[in-house]
C-alpha positions in Angstrom: -243.6 47.0 -78.5 -243.2 48.5 -81.6 -240.0 48.6 -82.5 -238.4 49.6 -85.8 -235.6 47.0 -85.7 -238.4 44.6 -85.3 -238.4 41.6 -88.3 -241.8 40.8 -89.9 -240.5 37.5 -90.7 -239.9 37.3 -86.5 -243.6 37.9 -86.0 -244.6 35.6 -88.5 -242.0 32.8 -87.0 -243.4 34.3 -83.3 -247.5 33.8 -85.0 -246.9 30.2 -85.5 -245.2 29.1 -82.5 -247.1 26.6 -80.5 -245.2 25.4 -78.1 -242.5 28.3 -76.6 -244.5 31.9 -78.0 -244.5 33.2 -74.6 -240.3 32.4 -73.9 -239.3 33.5 -77.5 -241.6 36.5 -77.0 -239.5 37.6 -73.8 -236.7 36.6 -75.1 -237.2 38.4 -77.9 -237.8 41.4 -76.2 -234.4 41.1 -73.9 -232.0 40.5 -77.2 -233.9 43.9 -79.1 -233.1 46.0 -75.5 -229.4 45.0 -76.5 -229.3 47.4 -79.5 -228.8 43.9 -81.9 -230.2 43.8 -85.3 -232.8 41.3 -85.6 -232.8 39.4 -88.7 -234.2 35.8 -89.6 -232.0 32.6 -90.8 -231.7 29.4 -90.6 -235.7 29.3 -90.0 -235.0 31.0 -86.5 -234.9 34.8 -84.7 -231.4 35.3 -85.4 -229.8 38.9 -84.3 -226.8 40.8 -85.8 -224.4 43.1 -85.0 -222.6 44.6 -87.9 -224.0 42.3 -89.8 -222.3 39.2 -87.5 -224.1 36.5 -85.8 -224.7 36.5 -82.1 -227.5 35.0 -80.4 -230.3 33.0 -82.5 -233.3 32.1 -80.4 -234.6 28.2 -81.1 -237.1 25.9 -79.3 -237.2 22.0 -78.5 -239.1 19.7 -77.3 -237.7 19.5 -74.2 -236.6 23.0 -73.9 -235.6 26.4 -75.6 -232.3 28.5 -76.2 -230.7 31.3 -76.6 -227.8 30.3 -78.8 -224.9 32.4 -79.0 -222.9 31.7 -81.8 -219.8 32.4 -80.4 -220.4 31.2 -77.1 -217.3 29.1 -76.4 -215.7 33.2 -76.1 -217.6 34.2 -73.5 -216.2 33.9 -69.6 -219.8 32.0 -68.5 -218.9 33.1 -65.3 -222.7 31.5 -64.0 -221.5 28.5 -65.6 -225.1 28.5 -67.6 -223.8 27.8 -71.2 -224.4 24.5 -72.7 -222.8 22.4 -75.2 -225.3 21.2 -77.5 -223.2 18.2 -78.6 -219.3 17.6 -78.1 -218.8 18.1 -81.8 -220.3 21.7 -81.3 -217.3 24.2 -81.8 -218.3 27.3 -80.9 -221.9 27.8 -80.1 -223.3 27.6 -76.8 -226.8 27.9 -75.3 -228.7 29.1 -72.2 -231.6 26.5 -72.2 -235.2 27.5 -70.4 -238.3 25.5 -69.6 -240.4 28.1 -69.0 -240.9 31.9 -68.9 -240.2 32.6 -64.8 -236.2 31.3 -65.7 -236.0 33.9 -68.5 -237.4 36.7 -66.3 -235.1 35.6 -63.5 -232.1 36.0 -65.1 -233.1 38.7 -67.9 -230.1 41.0 -66.0 -227.0 38.2 -66.4 -228.5 37.2 -69.7 -228.3 41.1 -71.4 -224.5 40.9 -69.8 -223.8 38.1 -71.5 -225.7 39.3 -74.9 -223.5 42.7 -74.4 -220.0 40.4 -73.6 -220.9 38.6 -77.2 -220.8 41.7 -78.8 -217.8 42.5 -77.3 -216.0 39.4 -78.0 -217.6 40.3 -81.8 -216.1 43.8 -81.9 -212.7 42.8 -81.1 -213.0 40.3 -84.1 -212.1 37.6 -81.9 -212.5 34.1 -83.5 -212.8 30.6 -81.8 -209.8 28.4 -83.0 -211.4 25.1 -84.6 -210.0 21.7 -83.9 -208.0 20.3 -86.4 -208.7 17.3 -88.0 -205.8 16.1 -86.6 -207.3 16.7 -82.8 -209.6 14.5 -84.0 -208.7 10.5 -83.3 -209.3 8.4 -86.2 -210.9 4.9 -85.1 -208.8 1.7 -84.8 -211.4 0.2 -87.5 -210.1 3.1 -89.5 -206.5 2.8 -88.6 -206.4 -1.0 -89.6 -208.4 -0.2 -92.9 -205.8 1.6 -93.8 -203.1 -0.5 -93.3 -204.7 -3.6 -95.1 -205.6 -0.8 -98.0 -202.8 1.5 -98.6 -204.6 3.2 -101.1 -207.6 3.8 -98.9 -205.3 6.1 -96.4 -204.3 8.0 -99.0 -208.0 8.4 -101.2 -208.9 9.5 -97.1 -206.1 12.1 -96.9 -207.3 13.6 -100.0 -210.7 14.4 -99.0 -211.4 17.5 -97.9 -211.0 18.5 -94.2 -215.2 18.3 -93.7 -215.3 15.3 -95.3 -212.7 13.6 -93.2 -214.6 15.2 -90.3 -217.6 13.9 -90.9 -216.3 10.5 -91.8 -214.1 9.9 -88.1 -217.4 11.2 -86.3 -219.7 8.5 -88.2 -217.2 5.9 -87.8 -216.5 7.0 -84.0 -220.4 7.0 -82.7 -221.1 3.3 -82.5 -220.0 1.8 -78.8 -219.1 -1.1 -80.5 -216.1 -2.0 -82.5 -218.2 -4.5 -84.3 -220.5 -1.7 -85.6 -217.5 0.8 -86.2 -215.8 -1.7 -88.1 -218.9 -2.4 -90.3 -219.6 1.2 -91.0 -215.6 1.5 -92.3 -216.1 -1.6 -94.6 -219.9 0.1 -96.2 -217.5 3.1 -97.2 -215.0 1.8 -98.4 -215.6 2.4 -102.3 -217.6 5.2 -101.4 -213.7 6.7 -99.7 -211.9 5.1 -102.6 -214.1 7.1 -105.2 -213.5 10.1 -103.6 -217.2 11.2 -102.4 -217.8 12.2 -98.7 -220.2 10.5 -96.8 -223.2 12.6 -97.8 -222.4 12.4 -101.6 
């Protein structure tokens, strides 16, 4: 299948693929049938419409997947879209563990891709959660009470940095661990730095 829309970087990616090669190739042909432009972004085959990202093909240890960049906006009539982690807001995946599943779902996949294109044409956007919708862990609240300057410094951080801290501090199941995480980053927050700075 030679298709003028095929990107040599994707050929290269598929040439190196060890684990999901057959699955990737099948997904690629399905997506290309949907009139999308093949690109290579974030080290993966990515398909665009009017330069807007629609779907991405990627593989993991346990499964390979078709990732819809605005999957949260799709109807998902078949209930097959997966939210990778609870913090992923817009993207959704359809996962596969063998070529057979992809072959059987070809028409469904095409319907989902066409819907994703319509979502893009309509200019729909995923409404991302505001930071205020993320719950600040109690351990951080307690620190704010103890060191009022910390609250001021925290609120002065960019929304992305605040979110990174909130998610990181909320992760551990035990309060003690959450507390020690907060403790460890007090100075960094006071210095106006983000988690990764």
